[in-house]
N, C-alpha and C positions, 0 to 999 in steps of 0.2 A: 236240637231245629232249637231257636227261639222265638219269644213269643209275636214277635213284629212276621218273621216268615208263613207262623205257622194261622194267625188271621190271616197272610194274604190270600195265600193256598184255598183256605177254606171261601174267602170271599172267589176266588178263581173258582170252583167247582161249580159255588152260584152262578156268577157268571157265563157258565158257561152251561151249564144246565139250565138253567134263559135262555140263551143267547138260540142254544134246541130248539130252546117249547117256542118259542116265539118265529121259528123257521116252519116247523110240522104247524103247529094255530093257522098261519096266514096261510100257507098251501095245501091244509088238507081240510082246515077245518072253518075258510072266511075270516079269521081272527081267533081271537084269544076270544072264549068265552065269558058271559056277562056278570058272572060270578069270578070273572079272576082278571077283571079290567084295571085292575091295578097292578097285574105283574110289568107291563111299561116301564112306570115311573120308577118302579124299583129297581127291573135291568138301567136305564141312563143313570139312578144314586149308586149302584154298584157298578158301573164303570168306575161314575168318573172318585170312589170311594179308589177302586186297584189305583189309577193314576196320578190321584191326591197322596195314598200310601209311599207308592212307589219312587217318589220324589223325593231331595234331598229338603233342605230347610231354603234353602234359595229357588228353587222351582217352585217351593209347596207356597210359598211368598206368591214368584211368576203369574201360580194358578190361580191363588184368590182373587189378583188380580184381574184376571184374564175371566169367571165371576162375574167378578162386580161391573167391568162395563161389559161384559154381554149382558145381562142382567139390564141393565141401564137402559142397553141401545132396544133387549126388549121392551122395560118400560115403555121406553117412549116410541116407541113401533106401536103398539096395544094403543095408546093412550090418543097420540097424535097427528099416527100416522109418519114420521118420521123416524129413520132412513129407509124406512123395506117397502113403505105404502102399506094402507090400510088392510088391518087382518085382526081376525079375533079368536084365539083359542077355543080349543073346544074344553070340557071335561077328562079327555081322555088321560092327561095328564095332570087328573089332580095329586095335591093341592094346589090351588094357584094360591099365591098371593099377591092384589092390584088386579089383578087378570095376568098375571104369569105364571105360570108353576115354576116351582123351588125348582128340579132338577133339571131344567135348562143351563141355572150353573153349571150343570154335572158337565152337560151334554160341550159350552165351547171349551170346558178345560181338556176333555178330552180328544176334541180335535186339537187343540192348540197345542196339548202338546205330541200327540202325534204327529202333524206336520212341519211341526219344530223338527222332530228323530229326525224327517227327512232335509227341510232347509240347513239344517245349520252342520251336516255333511258336508256340503257345497263349500263351507269360507268364502263369500262373497263381496262383499265390500258390504256395510251394514243396510246404504239403502237400497242397493240393487235385489239384500236377502231378503228386507220386509215390502217388497214390493212380489218378491214370487212366493216368499211366503200367503200373502193376503190373495193371493192365484189362485195359489192350492187351494186355502183354505174355502173361499170361494166356488170352488170346484166342489168341492164334498155336496155345498147346497144343489149341483146342480145334479145329482145321486137323491139326495134326499128327500130334498121339497116337492118332487113331485108328490111321494108317497106320501106322504109326512102330511100335506095340502088336499090330499085325494083319496086314497084306502084308509088308508088310517085315521082319516081323518080328524092329526089333532091341532089342526087349526084352519082357518077362511081365510079367504084374500078377501073387502071388498067390488077390488075388479079383479078383469080374468086378462091375460096375456098371453100371446103368440108359444111360449114352453108348454106344457103341458098347462094354462091357463091360470101361472103364476102371471103377476108383472113384473117387468126389465127392471123396475123399481124397487127388485127384491134383490136381484145379483151389485146393480151399484151400494146399494146402501150397506152390502156382504163384503163388498168389497172396501168400500169404508170402515165398516166398523174393523173387517183384520187387519188392519195396517194398525191402529193401536192395537190391538193384541197383538199380533208380526210385533212391534217396539217396545211394548210389556213383555214379551216373553225374552228379548234381549240376542244376542249373536250365539255366544256361550251354549253349550247343550252338555249338560246330565246324562246319558245314553244308559237304554235302559229297554230289558225287553218284554215290556209294561208296557211302556206306553204304546210303542208296536203295538201289539198283540191286540189292545188294547180297541188302539183307532180304526185299526186291520181289518176286526173283525166283524168293527161297525160298520166299513166300511162293504162289505163283501157283506155282508147281513143284508141294506139298503138295497146292492146290487143284485146278487140272488133274486128280491121282492122285486124289484126294478125287470129282472129280463120275466118272470112270473105272472107278471101283469102287463105284458105286454110293450113293454116305452124302453122302444132302439134303442135313443139316442142316449139316456139315462140307461142302459144297462153299460153300450159301448165306453161309456168316458168312467166310468165304476170302475170296468175291464184294461183301461188302460192305466188309467190310476193307481190298480193293484200292481199292472206287473210292472211299473214303473219305480211301484214303493219296493215290493221286492227285488228288484235288479239292486238297486241303492247300497239295501238288509246288506242281502246275498255276495252282491263287487264288496263291499265294507268289509264285511265280516272278514272277507276272504283276504282282505289286503292286509289285513290284520293280525288273520293267526300264522302265516312266516314268518312275519317283523318279530316279535315275542311271545309266542308259542300257546300264548292264550286270544279270547277274542277279548273285541274293545269294549266288548256288549256283557252289562250284568246281569246273571241268573235269573235278578227278580226286579 
């Protein structure tokens, strides 16, 4: 086993440990104890590192562009209210730079890599592909935001809205930024199990917490998205094996 694979497997082990630890802490302890609050940003950092290391050189450049686009959007949102609406981060995801957690770049990279795996398999016209990418990426926020701005207290909105207290401007902003992110990711896709695994597990994480917190709509959206992704993944792999004898997905 070469050094790259060894590091990747060690990171996967650490990521899985924190994933289960987060589920247990939030369900049975009401959240991580005060002295281990650092686990939330570390979990996001591990996810971002896994996605980045699993990518080839071309995709790494695209992911860095996505992280930059997402971070700039977050900075604009925190300081101007555009494009998401007014909100402020708490110190839950510290450290912060100019009011934005550093690990938010990782979050954007992870979700973009995950959604790109889904959309790129469908081989649609570029404009349609980017719009679907943006729609699916926005759908993930319908699962994440009710928890992040609610029980997890990662950030707080200046105004309220009908969807778990989240203003509609947030989702309009997500769609707008996701269009730029989709364009940055491009049409061709490096298929890797790591991007599927990390994105799927994070979506599952927030879906489980949404169900535990009685957020029925968010739970339903999460369940539908997870089922769709599982179908695409299994169908794509099954279609490939008979033709080539091997999976089109890399082991890492």
